[in-house]
VEXZA-477872 format. One record per atom (N, C-alpha, C): atom name; x, y, z. Coordinates in nm, 2 decimals, m for minus. Layout:
% VEXZA-477872
+------+--------+--------+--------+
: name :      x :      y :      z :
+------+--------+--------+--------+
:   CA :      X :      Y :      Z :
...
+------+--------+--------+--------+
This chain:
% VEXZA-477872
+------+--------+--------+--------+
: name :      x :      y :      z :
+------+--------+--------+--------+
:    N :  m0.36 :   1.50 :   1.18 :
:   CA :  m0.35 :   1.40 :   1.08 :
:    C :  m0.40 :   1.47 :   0.95 :
:    N :  m0.32 :   1.44 :   0.84 :
:   CA :  m0.36 :   1.49 :   0.71 :
:    C :  m0.48 :   1.42 :   0.66 :
:    N :  m0.57 :   1.49 :   0.58 :
:   CA :  m0.69 :   1.43 :   0.53 :
:    C :  m0.66 :   1.32 :   0.43 :
:    N :  m0.76 :   1.24 :   0.40 :
:   CA :  m0.74 :   1.14 :   0.29 :
:    C :  m0.71 :   1.21 :   0.16 :
:    N :  m0.78 :   1.32 :   0.13 :
:   CA :  m0.75 :   1.39 :   0.01 :
:    C :  m0.61 :   1.44 :   0.00 :
:    N :  m0.56 :   1.49 :   0.10 :
:   CA :  m0.42 :   1.54 :   0.11 :
:    C :  m0.32 :   1.42 :   0.09 :
:    N :  m0.34 :   1.32 :   0.16 :
:   CA :  m0.26 :   1.20 :   0.15 :
:    C :  m0.26 :   1.14 :   0.01 :
:    N :  m0.38 :   1.12 :  m0.04 :
:   CA :  m0.39 :   1.06 :  m0.17 :
:    C :  m0.34 :   1.15 :  m0.28 :
:    N :  m0.36 :   1.28 :  m0.27 :
:   CA :  m0.31 :   1.37 :  m0.38 :
:    C :  m0.16 :   1.37 :  m0.37 :
:    N :  m0.10 :   1.37 :  m0.26 :
:   CA :   0.05 :   1.36 :  m0.25 :
:    C :   0.10 :   1.24 :  m0.31 :
:    N :   0.04 :   1.12 :  m0.28 :
:   CA :   0.08 :   1.00 :  m0.34 :
:    C :   0.06 :   1.00 :  m0.49 :
:    N :  m0.05 :   1.05 :  m0.54 :
:   CA :  m0.09 :   1.05 :  m0.68 :
:    C :   0.00 :   1.14 :  m0.76 :
:    N :   0.06 :   1.24 :  m0.69 :
:   CA :   0.14 :   1.34 :  m0.76 :
:    C :   0.27 :   1.28 :  m0.82 :
:    N :   0.31 :   1.16 :  m0.77 :
:   CA :   0.42 :   1.09 :  m0.83 :
:    C :   0.37 :   0.95 :  m0.88 :
:    N :   0.24 :   0.94 :  m0.91 :
:   CA :   0.18 :   0.82 :  m0.97 :
:    C :   0.08 :   0.87 :  m1.07 :
:    N :   0.11 :   0.95 :  m1.16 :
:   CA :   0.02 :   1.00 :  m1.26 :
:    C :   0.03 :   0.91 :  m1.39 :
:    N :   0.14 :   0.85 :  m1.41 :
:   CA :   0.16 :   0.76 :  m1.53 :
:    C :   0.09 :   0.63 :  m1.51 :
:    N :   0.00 :   0.59 :  m1.60 :
:   CA :  m0.08 :   0.47 :  m1.59 :
:    C :   0.01 :   0.34 :  m1.58 :
:    N :   0.12 :   0.34 :  m1.65 :
:   CA :   0.21 :   0.22 :  m1.64 :
:    C :   0.27 :   0.21 :  m1.50 :
:    N :   0.30 :   0.32 :  m1.44 :
:   CA :   0.35 :   0.32 :  m1.30 :
:    C :   0.25 :   0.27 :  m1.21 :
:    N :   0.13 :   0.32 :  m1.22 :
:   CA :   0.02 :   0.27 :  m1.13 :
:    C :   0.00 :   0.12 :  m1.15 :
:    N :   0.00 :   0.08 :  m1.28 :
:   CA :  m0.02 :  m0.07 :  m1.30 :
:    C :   0.09 :  m0.15 :  m1.24 :
:    N :   0.22 :  m0.11 :  m1.24 :
:   CA :   0.32 :  m0.18 :  m1.18 :
:    C :   0.30 :  m0.19 :  m1.03 :
:    N :   0.24 :  m0.08 :  m0.97 :
:   CA :   0.21 :  m0.08 :  m0.83 :
:    C :   0.10 :  m0.18 :  m0.79 :
:    N :   0.01 :  m0.21 :  m0.88 :
:   CA :  m0.09 :  m0.30 :  m0.86 :
:    C :  m0.03 :  m0.44 :  m0.84 :
:    N :   0.08 :  m0.47 :  m0.89 :
:   CA :   0.16 :  m0.59 :  m0.86 :
:    C :   0.25 :  m0.58 :  m0.75 :
:    N :   0.33 :  m0.47 :  m0.75 :
:   CA :   0.44 :  m0.46 :  m0.65 :
:    C :   0.39 :  m0.44 :  m0.51 :
:    N :   0.29 :  m0.35 :  m0.49 :
:   CA :   0.25 :  m0.32 :  m0.35 :
:    C :   0.19 :  m0.44 :  m0.28 :
:    N :   0.10 :  m0.51 :  m0.35 :
:   CA :   0.04 :  m0.63 :  m0.28 :
:    C :   0.15 :  m0.74 :  m0.25 :
:    N :   0.25 :  m0.75 :  m0.34 :
:   CA :   0.36 :  m0.85 :  m0.31 :
:    C :   0.44 :  m0.80 :  m0.19 :
:    N :   0.47 :  m0.68 :  m0.18 :
:   CA :   0.54 :  m0.62 :  m0.06 :
:    C :   0.46 :  m0.64 :   0.06 :
:    N :   0.34 :  m0.61 :   0.06 :
:   CA :   0.25 :  m0.62 :   0.18 :
:    C :   0.25 :  m0.77 :   0.22 :
:    N :   0.22 :  m0.86 :   0.13 :
:   CA :   0.21 :  m1.00 :   0.16 :
:    C :   0.34 :  m1.05 :   0.22 :
:    N :   0.45 :  m1.02 :   0.16 :
:   CA :   0.58 :  m1.07 :   0.21 :
:    C :   0.61 :  m1.01 :   0.35 :
:    N :   0.58 :  m0.88 :   0.37 :
:   CA :   0.60 :  m0.82 :   0.50 :
:    C :   0.52 :  m0.89 :   0.61 :
:    N :   0.39 :  m0.93 :   0.57 :
:   CA :   0.31 :  m1.00 :   0.67 :
:    C :   0.36 :  m1.15 :   0.69 :
:    N :   0.42 :  m1.21 :   0.59 :
:   CA :   0.48 :  m1.34 :   0.61 :
:    C :   0.59 :  m1.32 :   0.72 :
:    N :   0.68 :  m1.22 :   0.70 :
:   CA :   0.79 :  m1.20 :   0.80 :
:    C :   0.73 :  m1.17 :   0.93 :
:    N :   0.63 :  m1.08 :   0.94 :
:   CA :   0.57 :  m1.05 :   1.07 :
:    C :   0.51 :  m1.17 :   1.14 :
:    N :   0.46 :  m1.26 :   1.06 :
:   CA :   0.40 :  m1.38 :   1.12 :
:    C :   0.51 :  m1.47 :   1.19 :
:    N :   0.63 :  m1.45 :   1.16 :
:   CA :   0.74 :  m1.53 :   1.22 :
:    C :   0.78 :  m1.48 :   1.36 :
:    N :   0.73 :  m1.36 :   1.40 :
:   CA :   0.77 :  m1.31 :   1.53 :
:    C :   0.69 :  m1.39 :   1.63 :
:    N :   0.76 :  m1.45 :   1.73 :
:   CA :   0.70 :  m1.54 :   1.83 :
:    C :   0.62 :  m1.47 :   1.93 :
:    N :   0.50 :  m1.42 :   1.89 :
:   CA :   0.41 :  m1.35 :   1.97 :
:    C :   0.27 :  m1.39 :   1.93 :
:    N :   0.19 :  m1.44 :   2.02 :
:   CA :   0.05 :  m1.48 :   1.99 :
:    C :  m0.04 :  m1.44 :   2.10 :
:    N :  m0.15 :  m1.36 :   2.07 :
:   CA :  m0.25 :  m1.32 :   2.17 :
:    C :  m0.35 :  m1.43 :   2.18 :
:    N :  m0.39 :  m1.49 :   2.07 :
:   CA :  m0.50 :  m1.59 :   2.07 :
:    C :  m0.48 :  m1.68 :   1.95 :
:    N :  m0.51 :  m1.81 :   1.97 :
:   CA :  m0.50 :  m1.91 :   1.86 :
:    C :  m0.63 :  m1.97 :   1.84 :
:    N :  m0.66 :  m1.99 :   1.71 :
:   CA :  m0.78 :  m2.06 :   1.67 :
:    C :  m0.74 :  m2.18 :   1.59 :
:    N :  m0.72 :  m2.29 :   1.66 :
:   CA :  m0.67 :  m2.42 :   1.60 :
:    C :  m0.76 :  m2.47 :   1.49 :
:    N :  m0.89 :  m2.45 :   1.50 :
:   CA :  m0.99 :  m2.50 :   1.40 :
:    C :  m0.98 :  m2.43 :   1.27 :
:    N :  m0.93 :  m2.30 :   1.28 :
:   CA :  m0.91 :  m2.22 :   1.16 :
:    C :  m0.76 :  m2.22 :   1.11 :
:    N :  m0.67 :  m2.28 :   1.19 :
:   CA :  m0.53 :  m2.28 :   1.17 :
:    C :  m0.48 :  m2.13 :   1.16 :
:    N :  m0.52 :  m2.05 :   1.26 :
:   CA :  m0.49 :  m1.91 :   1.25 :
:    C :  m0.47 :  m1.86 :   1.40 :
:    N :  m0.39 :  m1.75 :   1.41 :
:   CA :  m0.37 :  m1.69 :   1.54 :
:    C :  m0.37 :  m1.54 :   1.53 :
:    N :  m0.40 :  m1.47 :   1.64 :
:   CA :  m0.39 :  m1.33 :   1.64 :
:    C :  m0.25 :  m1.30 :   1.70 :
:    N :  m0.16 :  m1.25 :   1.61 :
:   CA :  m0.02 :  m1.23 :   1.64 :
:    C :   0.02 :  m1.09 :   1.60 :
:    N :   0.15 :  m1.07 :   1.58 :
:   CA :   0.20 :  m0.94 :   1.54 :
:    C :   0.14 :  m0.89 :   1.41 :
:    N :   0.13 :  m0.97 :   1.31 :
:   CA :   0.08 :  m0.93 :   1.18 :
:    C :  m0.07 :  m0.89 :   1.20 :
:    N :  m0.14 :  m0.96 :   1.27 :
:   CA :  m0.28 :  m0.93 :   1.29 :
:    C :  m0.30 :  m0.80 :   1.37 :
:    N :  m0.22 :  m0.78 :   1.48 :
:   CA :  m0.23 :  m0.66 :   1.56 :
:    C :  m0.19 :  m0.54 :   1.47 :
:    N :  m0.08 :  m0.55 :   1.39 :
:   CA :  m0.04 :  m0.44 :   1.31 :
:    C :  m0.15 :  m0.41 :   1.21 :
:    N :  m0.21 :  m0.51 :   1.14 :
:   CA :  m0.31 :  m0.48 :   1.04 :
:    C :  m0.43 :  m0.41 :   1.10 :
:    N :  m0.47 :  m0.45 :   1.22 :
:   CA :  m0.58 :  m0.38 :   1.29 :
:    C :  m0.55 :  m0.24 :   1.31 :
:    N :  m0.43 :  m0.21 :   1.36 :
:   CA :  m0.39 :  m0.07 :   1.38 :
:    C :  m0.39 :   0.01 :   1.25 :
:    N :  m0.34 :  m0.05 :   1.14 :
:   CA :  m0.34 :   0.02 :   1.01 :
:    C :  m0.48 :   0.04 :   0.96 :
:    N :  m0.56 :  m0.06 :   0.98 :
:   CA :  m0.70 :  m0.05 :   0.94 :
:    C :  m0.78 :   0.06 :   1.01 :
:    N :  m0.75 :   0.08 :   1.14 :
:   CA :  m0.81 :   0.19 :   1.22 :
:    C :  m0.77 :   0.32 :   1.16 :
:    N :  m0.64 :   0.33 :   1.12 :
:   CA :  m0.59 :   0.45 :   1.05 :
:    C :  m0.67 :   0.48 :   0.92 :
:    N :  m0.68 :   0.37 :   0.84 :
:   CA :  m0.75 :   0.39 :   0.72 :
:    C :  m0.90 :   0.43 :   0.74 :
:    N :  m0.96 :   0.37 :   0.84 :
:   CA :  m1.10 :   0.40 :   0.87 :
:    C :  m1.11 :   0.55 :   0.91 :
:    N :  m1.01 :   0.60 :   0.98 :
:   CA :  m1.01 :   0.74 :   1.02 :
:    C :  m1.00 :   0.83 :   0.90 :
:    N :  m0.93 :   0.78 :   0.80 :
:   CA :  m0.91 :   0.86 :   0.68 :
:    C :  m1.03 :   0.86 :   0.59 :
:    N :  m1.09 :   0.74 :   0.56 :
:   CA :  m1.20 :   0.73 :   0.47 :
:    C :  m1.27 :   0.59 :   0.49 :
:    N :  m1.39 :   0.59 :   0.54 :
:   CA :  m1.45 :   0.46 :   0.57 :
:    C :  m1.47 :   0.37 :   0.46 :
:    N :  m1.52 :   0.42 :   0.34 :
:   CA :  m1.56 :   0.33 :   0.23 :
:    C :  m1.43 :   0.27 :   0.17 :
:    N :  m1.32 :   0.34 :   0.16 :
:   CA :  m1.20 :   0.28 :   0.11 :
:    C :  m1.14 :   0.18 :   0.21 :
:    N :  m1.16 :   0.21 :   0.34 :
:   CA :  m1.11 :   0.12 :   0.45 :
:    C :  m1.19 :  m0.01 :   0.44 :
:    N :  m1.31 :  m0.01 :   0.41 :
:   CA :  m1.39 :  m0.13 :   0.39 :
:    C :  m1.33 :  m0.22 :   0.29 :
:    N :  m1.29 :  m0.16 :   0.17 :
:   CA :  m1.23 :  m0.24 :   0.07 :
:    C :  m1.09 :  m0.29 :   0.11 :
:    N :  m1.02 :  m0.22 :   0.19 :
:   CA :  m0.89 :  m0.26 :   0.24 :
:    C :  m0.90 :  m0.37 :   0.34 :
:    N :  m1.01 :  m0.37 :   0.42 :
:   CA :  m1.04 :  m0.47 :   0.51 :
:    C :  m1.06 :  m0.61 :   0.44 :
:    N :  m1.14 :  m0.60 :   0.33 :
:   CA :  m1.16 :  m0.72 :   0.25 :
:    C :  m1.04 :  m0.77 :   0.18 :
:    N :  m0.94 :  m0.68 :   0.15 :
:   CA :  m0.81 :  m0.72 :   0.09 :
:    C :  m0.73 :  m0.79 :   0.20 :
:    N :  m0.72 :  m0.73 :   0.32 :
:   CA :  m0.63 :  m0.78 :   0.42 :
:    C :  m0.66 :  m0.91 :   0.48 :
:    N :  m0.78 :  m0.95 :   0.48 :
:   CA :  m0.81 :  m1.09 :   0.54 :
:    C :  m0.74 :  m1.20 :   0.47 :
:    N :  m0.76 :  m1.21 :   0.33 :
:   CA :  m0.68 :  m1.32 :   0.27 :
:    C :  m0.53 :  m1.31 :   0.28 :
:    N :  m0.48 :  m1.18 :   0.28 :
:   CA :  m0.34 :  m1.16 :   0.30 :
:    C :  m0.29 :  m1.21 :   0.43 :
:    N :  m0.37 :  m1.18 :   0.54 :
:   CA :  m0.33 :  m1.23 :   0.67 :
:    C :  m0.33 :  m1.38 :   0.68 :
:    N :  m0.44 :  m1.44 :   0.62 :
:   CA :  m0.45 :  m1.58 :   0.63 :
:    C :  m0.34 :  m1.66 :   0.55 :
:    N :  m0.33 :  m1.62 :   0.43 :
:   CA :  m0.23 :  m1.69 :   0.34 :
:    C :  m0.09 :  m1.66 :   0.39 :
:    N :  m0.06 :  m1.54 :   0.44 :
:   CA :   0.08 :  m1.51 :   0.49 :
:    C :   0.11 :  m1.60 :   0.61 :
:    N :   0.00 :  m1.61 :   0.70 :
:   CA :   0.02 :  m1.70 :   0.82 :
:    C :   0.05 :  m1.84 :   0.78 :
:    N :  m0.02 :  m1.89 :   0.68 :
:   CA :   0.00 :  m2.03 :   0.64 :
:    C :   0.14 :  m2.05 :   0.58 :
:    N :   0.19 :  m1.96 :   0.50 :
:   CA :   0.32 :  m1.97 :   0.44 :
:    C :   0.43 :  m1.95 :   0.56 :
:    N :   0.40 :  m1.87 :   0.66 :
:   CA :   0.49 :  m1.85 :   0.76 :
:    C :   0.52 :  m1.98 :   0.84 :
:    N :   0.43 :  m2.08 :   0.83 :
:   CA :   0.45 :  m2.21 :   0.90 :
:    C :   0.53 :  m2.31 :   0.82 :
:    N :   0.58 :  m2.27 :   0.70 :
:   CA :   0.65 :  m2.36 :   0.61 :
:    C :   0.80 :  m2.35 :   0.65 :
:    N :   0.88 :  m2.44 :   0.59 :
:   CA :   1.02 :  m2.44 :   0.62 :
:    C :   1.11 :  m2.34 :   0.55 :
:    N :   1.06 :  m2.29 :   0.44 :
:   CA :   1.14 :  m2.19 :   0.36 :
:    C :   1.08 :  m2.05 :   0.37 :
:    N :   1.03 :  m2.02 :   0.48 :
:   CA :   0.95 :  m1.89 :   0.50 :
:    C :   1.04 :  m1.77 :   0.46 :
:    N :   1.16 :  m1.76 :   0.51 :
:   CA :   1.24 :  m1.64 :   0.49 :
:    C :   1.28 :  m1.63 :   0.34 :
:    N :   1.31 :  m1.74 :   0.28 :
:   CA :   1.35 :  m1.74 :   0.14 :
:    C :   1.23 :  m1.69 :   0.05 :
:    N :   1.11 :  m1.74 :   0.08 :
:   CA :   0.99 :  m1.70 :   0.01 :
:    C :   0.96 :  m1.55 :   0.04 :
:    N :   0.96 :  m1.51 :   0.16 :
:   CA :   0.93 :  m1.37 :   0.20 :
:    C :   1.03 :  m1.27 :   0.13 :
:    N :   1.16 :  m1.30 :   0.14 :
:   CA :   1.26 :  m1.21 :   0.09 :
:    C :   1.25 :  m1.21 :  m0.07 :
:    N :   1.23 :  m1.32 :  m0.13 :
:   CA :   1.21 :  m1.33 :  m0.27 :
:    C :   1.10 :  m1.25 :  m0.32 :
:    N :   0.98 :  m1.27 :  m0.26 :
:   CA :   0.86 :  m1.20 :  m0.30 :
:    C :   0.87 :  m1.05 :  m0.27 :
:    N :   0.94 :  m1.01 :  m0.16 :
:   CA :   0.96 :  m0.87 :  m0.13 :
:    C :   1.05 :  m0.81 :  m0.23 :
:    N :   1.15 :  m0.87 :  m0.27 :
:   CA :   1.24 :  m0.82 :  m0.38 :
:    C :   1.17 :  m0.80 :  m0.51 :
:    N :   1.09 :  m0.90 :  m0.55 :
:   CA :   1.02 :  m0.89 :  m0.67 :
:    C :   0.92 :  m0.77 :  m0.67 :
:    N :   0.85 :  m0.75 :  m0.55 :
:   CA :   0.76 :  m0.64 :  m0.54 :
:    C :   0.83 :  m0.51 :  m0.56 :
:    N :   0.95 :  m0.49 :  m0.50 :
:   CA :   1.02 :  m0.37 :  m0.51 :
:    C :   1.08 :  m0.35 :  m0.65 :
:    N :   1.11 :  m0.45 :  m0.72 :
:   CA :   1.15 :  m0.44 :  m0.86 :
:    C :   1.04 :  m0.38 :  m0.94 :
:    N :   0.92 :  m0.43 :  m0.92 :
:   CA :   0.80 :  m0.37 :  m0.99 :
:    C :   0.79 :  m0.23 :  m0.96 :
:    N :   0.80 :  m0.19 :  m0.83 :
:   CA :   0.79 :  m0.05 :  m0.79 :
:    C :   0.89 :   0.04 :  m0.87 :
:    N :   1.02 :  m0.01 :  m0.87 :
:   CA :   1.13 :   0.07 :  m0.93 :
:    C :   1.11 :   0.08 :  m1.08 :
:    N :   1.06 :  m0.02 :  m1.14 :
:   CA :   1.03 :  m0.02 :  m1.29 :
:    C :   0.92 :   0.09 :  m1.31 :
:    N :   0.82 :   0.09 :  m1.23 :
:   CA :   0.71 :   0.19 :  m1.24 :
:    C :   0.76 :   0.33 :  m1.23 :
:    N :   0.85 :   0.35 :  m1.14 :
:   CA :   0.90 :   0.49 :  m1.12 :
:    C :   0.99 :   0.53 :  m1.23 :
:    N :   1.04 :   0.43 :  m1.31 :
:   CA :   1.12 :   0.47 :  m1.43 :
:    C :   1.02 :   0.53 :  m1.53 :
:    N :   0.90 :   0.47 :  m1.55 :
:   CA :   0.80 :   0.52 :  m1.64 :
:    C :   0.76 :   0.66 :  m1.59 :
:    N :   0.75 :   0.68 :  m1.46 :
:   CA :   0.70 :   0.80 :  m1.41 :
:    C :   0.80 :   0.92 :  m1.41 :
:    N :   0.93 :   0.88 :  m1.40 :
:   CA :   1.04 :   0.97 :  m1.39 :
:    C :   1.02 :   1.06 :  m1.27 :
:    N :   0.98 :   1.00 :  m1.16 :
:   CA :   0.96 :   1.07 :  m1.03 :
:    C :   1.00 :   0.97 :  m0.92 :
:    N :   1.06 :   1.02 :  m0.82 :
:   CA :   1.10 :   0.94 :  m0.71 :
:    C :   0.97 :   0.89 :  m0.63 :
:    N :   0.98 :   0.77 :  m0.56 :
:   CA :   0.87 :   0.73 :  m0.48 :
:    C :   0.83 :   0.83 :  m0.38 :
:    N :   0.70 :   0.83 :  m0.35 :
:   CA :   0.64 :   0.92 :  m0.25 :
:    C :   0.70 :   0.91 :  m0.11 :
:    N :   0.74 :   0.79 :  m0.07 :
:   CA :   0.79 :   0.77 :   0.07 :
:    C :   0.93 :   0.83 :   0.09 :
:    N :   1.00 :   0.87 :  m0.02 :
:   CA :   1.13 :   0.93 :   0.00 :
:    C :   1.12 :   1.06 :   0.08 :
:    N :   1.02 :   1.13 :   0.06 :
:   CA :   1.00 :   1.26 :   0.13 :
:    C :   0.91 :   1.25 :   0.26 :
:    N :   0.83 :   1.14 :   0.26 :
:   CA :   0.74 :   1.12 :   0.38 :
:    C :   0.71 :   0.97 :   0.40 :
:    N :   0.77 :   0.91 :   0.50 :
:   CA :   0.76 :   0.77 :   0.53 :
:    C :   0.62 :   0.72 :   0.54 :
:    N :   0.53 :   0.81 :   0.59 :
:   CA :   0.39 :   0.78 :   0.60 :
:    C :   0.33 :   0.74 :   0.47 :
:    N :   0.39 :   0.78 :   0.36 :
:   CA :   0.34 :   0.74 :   0.23 :
:    C :   0.35 :   0.59 :   0.20 :
:    N :   0.43 :   0.52 :   0.28 :
:   CA :   0.44 :   0.38 :   0.27 :
:    C :   0.30 :   0.31 :   0.30 :
:    N :   0.23 :   0.38 :   0.40 :
:   CA :   0.10 :   0.33 :   0.44 :
:    C :  m0.01 :   0.37 :   0.34 :
:    N :   0.02 :   0.48 :   0.27 :
:   CA :  m0.08 :   0.53 :   0.17 :
:    C :  m0.08 :   0.45 :   0.04 :
:    N :   0.03 :   0.38 :   0.01 :
:   CA :   0.03 :   0.31 :  m0.12 :
:    C :  m0.09 :   0.21 :  m0.13 :
:    N :  m0.12 :   0.13 :  m0.03 :
:   CA :  m0.23 :   0.04 :  m0.04 :
:    C :  m0.37 :   0.12 :  m0.05 :
:    N :  m0.37 :   0.22 :   0.03 :
:   CA :  m0.49 :   0.31 :   0.04 :
:    C :  m0.52 :   0.37 :  m0.10 :
:    N :  m0.41 :   0.42 :  m0.17 :
:   CA :  m0.42 :   0.48 :  m0.30 :
:    C :  m0.46 :   0.37 :  m0.40 :
:    N :  m0.41 :   0.25 :  m0.39 :
:   CA :  m0.45 :   0.15 :  m0.49 :
:    C :  m0.60 :   0.11 :  m0.47 :
:    N :  m0.64 :   0.11 :  m0.35 :
:   CA :  m0.78 :   0.08 :  m0.33 :
:    C :  m0.87 :   0.19 :  m0.38 :
:    N :  m0.82 :   0.31 :  m0.37 :
:   CA :  m0.90 :   0.43 :  m0.43 :
:    C :  m0.90 :   0.41 :  m0.58 :
:    N :  m0.79 :   0.37 :  m0.64 :
:   CA :  m0.78 :   0.35 :  m0.78 :
:    C :  m0.88 :   0.24 :  m0.83 :
:    N :  m0.89 :   0.13 :  m0.75 :
:   CA :  m0.99 :   0.03 :  m0.78 :
:    C :  m1.13 :   0.09 :  m0.78 :
:    N :  m1.16 :   0.16 :  m0.67 :
:   CA :  m1.29 :   0.23 :  m0.66 :
:    C :  m1.32 :   0.32 :  m0.78 :
:    N :  m1.22 :   0.39 :  m0.82 :
:   CA :  m1.23 :   0.48 :  m0.94 :
:    C :  m1.26 :   0.41 :  m1.07 :
:    N :  m1.19 :   0.30 :  m1.09 :
:   CA :  m1.20 :   0.21 :  m1.20 :
:    C :  m1.34 :   0.15 :  m1.21 :
:    N :  m1.40 :   0.13 :  m1.09 :
:   CA :  m1.54 :   0.07 :  m1.08 :
:    C :  m1.65 :   0.18 :  m1.09 :
:    N :  m1.60 :   0.31 :  m1.10 :
:   CA :  m1.70 :   0.42 :  m1.11 :
:    C :  m1.74 :   0.47 :  m0.98 :
:    N :  m1.68 :   0.43 :  m0.87 :
:   CA :  m1.72 :   0.49 :  m0.74 :
:    C :  m1.63 :   0.60 :  m0.70 :
:    N :  m1.67 :   0.69 :  m0.61 :
:   CA :  m1.59 :   0.80 :  m0.55 :
:    C :  m1.54 :   0.89 :  m0.66 :
:    N :  m1.63 :   0.93 :  m0.76 :
:   CA :  m1.59 :   1.01 :  m0.87 :
:    C :  m1.55 :   1.15 :  m0.82 :
:    N :  m1.61 :   1.21 :  m0.72 :
:   CA :  m1.57 :   1.34 :  m0.67 :
:    C :  m1.44 :   1.33 :  m0.60 :
:    N :  m1.41 :   1.23 :  m0.53 :
:   CA :  m1.28 :   1.21 :  m0.47 :
:    C :  m1.17 :   1.20 :  m0.58 :
:    N :  m1.20 :   1.13 :  m0.68 :
:   CA :  m1.10 :   1.11 :  m0.79 :
:    C :  m1.07 :   1.25 :  m0.86 :
:    N :  m1.17 :   1.32 :  m0.89 :
:   CA :  m1.15 :   1.45 :  m0.95 :
:    C :  m1.07 :   1.55 :  m0.86 :
:    N :  m1.11 :   1.55 :  m0.73 :
:   CA :  m1.04 :   1.63 :  m0.63 :
:    C :  m0.89 :   1.60 :  m0.62 :
:    N :  m0.86 :   1.47 :  m0.60 :
:   CA :  m0.72 :   1.43 :  m0.57 :
:    C :  m0.64 :   1.44 :  m0.70 :
:    N :  m0.70 :   1.42 :  m0.82 :
:   CA :  m0.63 :   1.43 :  m0.94 :
:    C :  m0.59 :   1.58 :  m0.96 :
:    N :  m0.68 :   1.67 :  m0.94 :
:   CA :  m0.65 :   1.81 :  m0.96 :
:    C :  m0.54 :   1.85 :  m0.86 :
:    N :  m0.56 :   1.81 :  m0.74 :
:   CA :  m0.45 :   1.85 :  m0.64 :
:    C :  m0.32 :   1.78 :  m0.67 :
:    N :  m0.32 :   1.66 :  m0.72 :
:   CA :  m0.20 :   1.59 :  m0.76 :
:    C :  m0.13 :   1.66 :  m0.87 :
:    N :  m0.20 :   1.70 :  m0.97 :
:   CA :  m0.14 :   1.77 :  m1.09 :
:    C :  m0.07 :   1.90 :  m1.04 :
:    N :  m0.14 :   1.97 :  m0.96 :
:   CA :  m0.08 :   2.09 :  m0.90 :
:    C :   0.05 :   2.07 :  m0.82 :
:    N :   0.04 :   1.96 :  m0.74 :
:   CA :   0.16 :   1.93 :  m0.66 :
:    C :   0.27 :   1.88 :  m0.76 :
:    N :   0.24 :   1.81 :  m0.86 :
:   CA :   0.34 :   1.76 :  m0.95 :
:    C :   0.41 :   1.88 :  m1.03 :
:    N :   0.33 :   1.98 :  m1.07 :
:   CA :   0.38 :   2.10 :  m1.13 :
:    C :   0.48 :   2.17 :  m1.04 :
:    N :   0.44 :   2.18 :  m0.91 :
:   CA :   0.52 :   2.25 :  m0.82 :
:    C :   0.66 :   2.17 :  m0.80 :
:    N :   0.65 :   2.04 :  m0.79 :
:   CA :   0.77 :   1.95 :  m0.78 :
:    C :   0.86 :   1.97 :  m0.90 :
:    N :   0.80 :   1.98 :  m1.02 :
:   CA :   0.88 :   1.99 :  m1.15 :
:    C :   0.94 :   2.13 :  m1.16 :
:    N :   0.86 :   2.23 :  m1.11 :
:   CA :   0.91 :   2.37 :  m1.11 :
:    C :   1.03 :   2.38 :  m1.02 :
:    N :   1.02 :   2.32 :  m0.90 :
:   CA :   1.13 :   2.32 :  m0.80 :
:    C :   1.25 :   2.25 :  m0.86 :
:    N :   1.23 :   2.14 :  m0.93 :
:   CA :   1.34 :   2.06 :  m0.99 :
:    C :   1.41 :   2.15 :  m1.09 :
:    N :   1.33 :   2.22 :  m1.17 :
:   CA :   1.39 :   2.30 :  m1.28 :
:    C :   1.48 :   2.42 :  m1.22 :
:    N :   1.43 :   2.48 :  m1.11 :
:   CA :   1.50 :   2.59 :  m1.04 :
:    C :   1.63 :   2.54 :  m0.98 :
:    N :   1.63 :   2.42 :  m0.93 :
:   CA :   1.75 :   2.37 :  m0.87 :
:    C :   1.86 :   2.32 :  m0.97 :
:    N :   1.83 :   2.31 :  m1.10 :
:   CA :   1.92 :   2.27 :  m1.20 :
:    C :   1.97 :   2.39 :  m1.28 :
+------+--------+--------+--------+
């Protein structure tokens, strides 16, 4: 498994433009939430808590698996992502119980991707997942890291991944110039 630094620097290498990162702060949560709405419609339930109006289902199991991956990468960032995912799980479950669930989920999903594509127009770089599908999981991890950096936490990690990302971006641009 690649380290958190390697994963984050690869993602950041195509997310150096602040406008692009800002669009991701809107797009990525919308995509995650809508995906969880859709996952909540899969008829599978391990355990139901009627008094909380919540069940452990496909969305919950998937989020636990992803959180385990995040904890393996970086414990402190994973704690932040855990705090993020609880309201996403709960609100997406509630919406999945409505009559217009697929219309809502697909609409929000499309809006999220529109934000992503606009951001990459600012960046003039293709999305990270084009070359590595695992980068789809790193998007939320990267945004949580950016929140920590904005709050003044994890300064060493920020410096390290930024340096690595700039080097990776130069290599990408050099490769692009050679191919043209």
